[in-house]
C-alpha positions as CSV (number, residue, x, y, z in Angstrom):
1,M,117.5,151.3,85.9
2,T,114.7,149.3,84.4
3,T,113.6,149.5,80.8
4,E,110.4,151.4,81.9
5,Q,112.5,153.9,83.9
6,R,114.9,154.5,80.9
7,R,111.9,155.0,78.6
8,A,110.4,157.5,81.0
9,R,113.7,159.4,81.3
10,I,114.1,159.4,77.5
11,L,110.6,160.9,77.2
12,E,111.4,163.5,79.9
13,L,114.6,164.5,78.0
14,E,112.8,164.6,74.7
15,A,110.1,166.9,76.2
16,E,112.8,169.2,77.6
17,L,114.6,169.3,74.2
18,T,111.3,170.2,72.5
19,R,110.7,172.9,75.0
20,L,114.2,174.3,74.6
21,R,113.9,174.3,70.8
22,A,110.6,176.1,70.9
23,E,112.1,178.6,73.3
24,E,115.0,179.2,71.0
25,L,112.7,179.8,68.0
26,A,110.5,182.1,70.0
27,D,113.4,184.1,71.4
28,P,116.2,185.2,69.0
29,A,118.3,186.0,72.1
30,A,118.1,182.3,73.1
31,A,119.8,181.4,69.8
32,E,122.5,184.0,70.5
33,R,123.0,182.6,74.0
34,Y,123.4,179.1,72.5
35,F,125.8,180.4,70.0
36,E,127.9,182.0,72.7
37,K,127.8,178.9,74.8
38,V,129.1,176.8,71.9
39,W,131.8,179.3,71.3
40,H,133.0,179.2,74.9
41,D,132.5,175.4,75.3
42,L,134.8,174.8,72.3
43,R,137.2,177.4,73.6
44,L,137.4,178.9,70.2
45,G,138.4,182.2,71.8
46,L,141.9,180.9,71.7
47,V,141.6,179.9,68.0
48,M,139.9,183.0,66.5
49,P,137.9,186.1,67.6
50,M,134.2,185.8,68.0
51,D,133.5,187.9,64.8
52,E,135.6,185.6,62.7
53,Y,133.9,182.6,64.2
54,K,130.5,184.1,63.3
55,K,131.7,184.6,59.7
56,F,133.1,181.1,59.7
57,L,129.7,179.7,60.8
58,D,128.0,181.6,58.0
59,E,130.4,179.8,55.6
60,C,129.4,176.5,57.1
61,R,125.7,177.4,56.8
62,E,126.1,178.0,53.1
63,I,128.1,174.8,52.6
64,K,125.4,172.9,54.6
65,K,122.7,173.9,52.1
66,S,124.4,171.7,49.5
67,S,126.1,169.1,51.6
68,P,125.9,168.7,55.4
69,S,128.8,166.3,55.4
70,L,131.0,168.8,53.7
71,A,130.0,171.4,56.2
72,M,130.9,169.1,59.0
73,N,134.3,168.3,57.4
74,H,135.0,172.0,56.8
75,F,134.1,172.9,60.5
76,R,136.0,170.0,61.9
77,N,139.2,170.6,59.8
78,K,139.3,174.3,60.6
79,M,138.5,174.0,64.3
80,E,140.2,170.7,65.1
81,V,137.4,169.6,67.4
82,T,135.8,166.2,67.9
83,L,133.2,164.8,65.6
84,E,130.6,164.9,68.4
85,Q,131.2,168.7,68.9
86,T,131.1,169.2,65.1
87,V,127.8,167.4,64.7
88,G,126.2,169.4,67.5
89,V,127.2,172.7,65.9
90,I,126.3,171.8,62.4
91,K,122.9,170.5,63.4
92,R,122.1,173.8,65.0
93,L,123.0,175.9,61.9
């Protein structure tokens, strides 16, 4: 893949990401679908019930207000997931 092709692909992906973010903001159900996807992707159903996970994410949101890195550590320690998964979840809170 040439540099120009990579740049074009990056622009396509950025446009898609922008569209998805706008869709999520416009449609509260889209945010809920994303939330459920994350929950299933991380297979947290084996770790805790969905209601407890939602409460836990609320805790993380509160912690994130003062320190995003503390929120990431809190999430990662409790869920025992990779840093990549943690960053994705915390960024969306």
